[in-house]
Every structure is written in C-alpha cells, then in structure tokens.
C-alpha positions in Angstrom: 9.1 -15.2 -9.5 5.4 -15.2 -9.9 4.8 -12.9 -12.9 1.1 -12.4 -12.0 2.2 -11.1 -8.6 4.6 -8.6 -10.3 1.7 -7.4 -12.5 -0.7 -7.1 -9.5 1.7 -5.2 -7.2 3.0 -2.9 -10.0 -0.6 -2.1 -10.9 -1.5 -1.3 -7.3 1.4 1.1 -7.0 0.5 2.8 -10.3 -3.1 3.5 -9.1 -1.8 4.7 -5.7 0.5 7.2 -7.5 -2.6 8.7 -9.1 -4.1 8.8 -5.6 -1.2 11.0 -4.4 -1.8 13.5 -7.3 -5.6 13.6 -6.8 -5.3 13.7 -3.1 -3.0 16.8 -3.3 -5.3 18.5 -5.7 -8.3 17.9 -3.4 -6.6 19.1 -0.2 -8.3 22.5 -0.4 -11.7 21.1 -1.4 -12.1 18.0 0.8 -11.1 17.4 4.4 -9.1 14.4 5.4 -12.0 12.9 7.3 -14.5 13.5 4.5 -12.2 12.0 1.9 -11.5 8.9 4.1 -15.3 8.3 4.6 -16.4 9.0 1.0 -13.7 6.9 -0.7 -14.5 3.8 1.4 -18.3 4.2 1.0 -17.7 4.3 -2.8 -15.5 1.2 -2.6 -18.0 -0.6 -0.4 -20.7 -0.1 -3.0 -18.6 -1.0 -6.0 -17.2 -4.2 -4.4 -20.6 -5.6 -3.4 -21.6 -7.4 -6.6 -18.1 -8.9 -6.9 -18.1 -10.1 -3.4 -21.6 -11.5 -3.9 -20.5 -13.4 -6.9 -17.6 -14.8 -4.9 -20.1 -16.3 -2.4 -21.6 -18.4 -5.2 -18.5 -20.6 -5.5 -19.2 -24.3 -4.4 -18.9 -24.9 -0.7 -18.3 -21.2 0.2 -20.5 -19.8 2.9 -19.9 -16.1 3.0 -21.7 -15.2 6.2 -20.1 -18.0 8.2 -16.6 -17.3 6.8 -16.9 -13.6 7.7 -18.0 -14.4 11.2 -15.1 -16.8 11.7 -12.6 -14.1 10.5 -14.4 -11.0 11.8 -11.6 -10.1 14.2 -9.0 -10.5 11.5 -11.0 -8.4 9.1 -11.5 -5.7 11.7 -7.8 -5.7 12.3 -7.1 -5.3 8.6 -9.6 -2.4 8.3 -7.8 -0.5 11.1 -4.2 -1.2 10.0 -4.6 -0.9 6.2 -7.9 0.7 5.3 -9.8 3.2 7.3 -7.3 3.8 10.1 -4.3 3.9 7.8 -6.0 6.2 5.3 -7.0 8.8 7.9 -3.5 8.8 9.5 -1.9 9.2 6.1 -4.2 12.1 5.0 -3.7 13.8 8.4 0.1 13.4 8.2 0.1 15.1 4.8 -1.6 18.1 6.4 1.3 18.5 8.8 4.4 17.6 6.7 5.8 18.2 3.3 5.6 15.8 0.3 9.4 15.4 0.5 9.4 14.3 4.1 6.4 12.0 3.5 8.0 10.3 0.5 11.4 9.8 2.2 9.8 8.3 5.3 7.6 6.0 3.0 10.9 4.9 1.5 11.7 2.8 4.6 8.5 0.9 4.2 10.1 -2.1 2.3 12.8 -2.4 4.9 10.2 -2.4 7.8 8.1 -5.0 6.0 11.2 -7.2 5.4 12.3 -6.9 9.0 8.9 -7.7 10.4 8.5 -10.6 7.9 11.9 -12.0 9.1 10.5 -11.9 12.7 6.9 -12.9 12.0 7.3 -15.5 9.3 10.9 -16.5 10.1 12.1 -15.7 6.6 15.8 -14.8 6.1 16.8 -11.7 4.3 19.7 -12.6 1.9 22.6 -10.2 1.2 21.3 -9.6 -2.3 17.9 -8.6 -1.0 19.3 -6.3 1.6 21.5 -4.7 -1.1 18.4 -4.3 -3.3 16.5 -2.5 -0.5 19.4 -0.1 0.0 19.8 0.6 -3.8 16.0 1.2 -4.1 16.0 3.5 -1.1 18.9 5.5 -2.7 16.8 5.8 -5.8 13.8 7.1 -3.7 16.1 9.8 -2.2 17.4 10.8 -5.6 13.9 11.1 -7.0 12.4 13.0 -4.1 15.4 15.4 -3.5 15.7 16.1 -7.3 19.5 16.0 -6.8 19.4 19.0 -4.5 21.0 17.6 -1.4 20.3 20.8 0.5 16.7 19.5 0.7 17.9 16.6 2.7 20.1 18.8 4.9 17.1 21.0 5.7 14.8 18.2 6.8 13.3 18.5 10.3 11.0 16.1 12.0 7.5 17.4 12.8 4.3 15.8 14.0 3.3 14.9 10.5 6.6 12.9 10.1 5.8 10.9 13.2 2.4 10.1 11.8 4.0 8.9 8.6 6.1 6.6 10.6 2.9 5.2 12.2 1.6 4.7 8.6 4.7 2.7 7.7 4.2 0.4 10.6 0.5 0.0 10.0 1.0 -0.8 6.3 3.7 -3.3 7.1 1.5 -5.2 9.6 -1.4 -5.0 7.1 0.7 -6.5 4.3 1.9 -9.4 6.5 -1.6 -10.2 7.8 -3.6 -10.0 4.6 -2.7 -13.5 3.3 -3.7 -15.1 6.6 -7.3 -13.9 6.1 -7.7 -13.6 2.4 -6.8 -17.2 1.6 -9.9 -18.4 3.5 -12.2 -15.4 3.0 -11.5 -14.6 -0.6 -10.1 -11.5 -2.3 -13.3 -9.7 -3.1 -15.0 -10.5 0.2 -11.9 -9.4 2.2 -11.8 -6.1 0.3 -15.6 -5.6 0.6 -15.8 -6.2 4.3 -12.7 -4.2 5.2 -13.9 -1.3 3.0 -17.2 -1.3 4.8 -15.5 -1.2 8.2 -13.2 1.5 6.9 -16.3 3.5 5.7 -17.8 3.3 9.2 -14.5 4.2 10.9 -14.3 7.1 8.5 -17.5 8.6 9.8 -15.8 9.6 13.1 -13.2 12.0 11.7 -15.7 13.1 8.9 -18.2 14.2 11.6 -15.4 16.1 13.4 -14.1 17.8 10.3 -16.5 17.8 7.3 -15.5 19.9 4.3 -16.6 18.9 0.8 -16.8 21.4 -2.0 -19.0 19.8 -4.7 -17.3 20.8 -8.0 -16.8 18.7 -11.1 -13.1 18.4 -10.3 -14.0 17.2 -6.8 -16.3 14.5 -8.0 -13.9 13.3 -10.6 -11.0 13.1 -8.1 -13.1 11.4 -5.5 -14.4 8.9 -8.0 -10.9 8.0 -9.0 -9.8 7.6 -5.4 -12.9 5.6 -4.5 -12.7 3.2 -7.5 -9.1 2.9 -8.6 -7.1 3.8 -5.5 -9.5 2.1 -3.1 -10.9 -0.9 -5.0 -8.6 -1.8 -7.9 -5.3 -1.0 -6.1 -6.2 -2.8 -2.8 -7.5 -5.9 -4.6 -4.3 -6.0 -6.7 -2.0 -5.5 -3.6 -3.8 -8.1 -1.6 -3.5 -10.6 -4.5 0.2 -9.8 -4.9 1.1 -10.4 -1.2 -0.8 -13.7 -1.2 1.3 -14.9 -4.2 4.8 -13.9 -3.0 6.3 -13.2 0.4 5.4 -9.8 2.0 9.1 -9.1 2.5 9.5 -9.1 -1.3 6.2 -7.5 -2.1 7.1 -4.5 0.1 9.9 -3.4 -2.2 7.3 -2.4 -4.8 6.3 0.5 -2.5 9.4 2.3 -3.6 8.0 2.5 -7.1 5.4 5.0 -5.7 7.5 8.1 -6.1 8.7 6.9 -9.5 5.2 6.5 -10.8 4.1 9.7 -9.2 7.0 11.4 -11.0 6.2 9.8 -14.3 2.5 10.8 -14.1 3.5 14.4 -13.1 5.7 14.4 -16.2 2.7 13.7 -18.4 1.1 16.8 -16.8 4.1 18.9 -17.9 6.3 18.9 -14.8 10.1 18.9 -15.8 12.2 16.0 -14.7 16.0 16.3 -14.1 18.7 13.8 -15.0 19.2 12.9 -11.3 15.6 12.0 -11.0 15.8 9.7 -14.0 18.8 8.1 -12.4 16.9 7.7 -9.2 14.1 5.9 -11.2 16.7 3.5 -12.6 18.1 2.8 -9.1 14.6 2.1 -7.8 13.9 -0.4 -10.6 17.3 -2.0 -10.1 16.8 -2.3 -6.4 13.3 -3.9 -6.9 14.7 -6.4 -9.4 17.6 -7.3 -7.1 15.3 -7.8 -4.1 12.9 -10.0 -6.1 15.7 -12.2 -7.6 18.0 -12.2 -4.6 16.4 -15.2 -3.0 16.2 -17.5 -5.9 19.1 -19.7 -4.8 17.0 -21.4 -2.1 15.9 -24.7 -3.6 14.6 -28.0 -2.7 14.5 -28.9 1.0 15.6 -25.4 2.0 12.7 -23.7 0.3 10.2 -26.2 1.6 11.5 -25.8 5.1 11.2 -22.0 4.8 7.6 -22.3 3.6 6.8 -24.6 6.5 8.3 -22.2 9.0 6.6 -19.2 7.5 3.2 -20.9 7.4 2.8 -20.4 3.6 -0.1 -22.0 1.9 -2.0 -22.4 5.1 -5.5 -20.9 5.1 -6.8 -18.8 7.9 -5.2 -16.5 10.5 
C-alpha cells in the first residue's frame, strides 16, 4: 500500500470534517449559493501561484495542456467541484445531518462498484467485507447507538440530492487520475476551481445571503483554503496513487473525524460511537489490505485492463 496515498487521503477527509462543522455553523449566515461561489473564488486565487510554478517544469506547456483537456476539466468541475458542492449544500438545507451522513456512507461501495465496471477491477471478498464493516461503523457513529433514529428515517428531497452527490463524487474520483496525470495536480485544481467559481455565480445570484461577521470570514477562509484547496489537492493525489475503489473507503472516516473534532469542542461521545469509530478504521484497513494477494502477472494484467499509469483521459 502506498503510504503517501494513505496520508493524502486521510488528510483530505480530516479537512473535510472541518468543512462540515464550519458549514453547519455558517448555515444561518451564508446561503448555499454564496458559500459555493466564495469558497471557489478563494481557492482559485490561492492556487494560482502554485499552478503557475507547475507550468515552469521542463517540457510542460500549460495553455496547450489545458486546451487539450478542457472538456475533462469541465467535467470534473461539474461532478466534483462547483456542481457537487452546490448540490451538497442544498441537500443539507432539506435533510438532517443523520440522513446525510448515512447516505454518504454508501459512497465507498458506489465508487467500488463503478470502478469494477469502469476500470474492470475485481472486488475481493476481503474488500467487500471491509466495506460492510466500515458502513456498520458509520451507522453506529451517526445513530449514537439509538436504533430508534434509524427506524424513524424517512426519505425526503434532500436525501435524493445526497444520493446525487454520492454518484457525482464517485464519478469525479474515478475520472480525476485520467486528467491529472497529464495536466498536473495544481493546474487541475486551479482550473476546476475557477470553473467551479464561475458555476457558483449562478446559484449565488439567485440566492445571495452573506452576513459579514468575524466568524463568517474565519469560517469562509477555512472552507476556501483548507476544505477547497488542501483537501482537494490531497484527495486528487491520493486517487492517482491507488485505485479509486480503495480510495473511496476513506470517505467513511468523515463522520469519525467530524465526531472527534466535535469532541474537542466539548460534545460528549458515547461508548457505541467509539466502537463505531473502531469499526470504520477496521473496515478501511481490511479494504486496503484485502487485495494484496494479487501478484506478478495477475497484478500486471489488472493494471493493463484498468488503464493504470496511462496519461490523459
């Protein structure tokens, strides 16, 4: 297992956990459209010097590479940046945090299934078990051990939007490596954030609410820099280094990290939630190590079939 990929993916989820906390705190101060637009304009500005530096590498022609992959970059901006972000914020306006977290828990399974179809990668029995164990951990964390919460769940429009988010994120995670290997990590993030910022102007114009308090600026700054720049760059680097089907399991760490951060703010945590955290970590570990038995010609054949290490879309 690529240790750097584990660090990148874990870091991305940690910063996104902070995004959930700040996003909830800003709900009454900033509209979904305004937050979508502002976060990506901040990201676009922050990423520019890093993308510009990437263009100076020998033989790299930034403008030509961007033009060649413009369609793929636009696709990423809709599925994983501007479009995904707006749908997520809109969903959270119509559903509960419990529903949203539980639906997000199927994200790794959706990514794994799509990867099996898209890249022709096989899901081993150990990896499938890891997905189930991790999902059980998510349920335990979110429900806090009160199974009546699960019994009272009812689907609403926000839940359907969350399902759309799950599919969008799965497609984004599978497609990122096909673009980033040729375009570059910083350039991919910079261009897609710029496109996301432009897309965000549409919902922002329809529903603009931004109360300029110190807490608002602090929260927006965190979301714009850490949840939109650092987290996305880390995630993109991670899914380039390992298969998206394996990377997806890290999404189940999101409620765990959110819980741990909330604990630092004084929120009590029950024994069942701690058990859920352990189950998530065990499921992630099992999924990551469950495919190690493929060796030699089998592994090479899998790479050839999935198109690994081939630049471009």
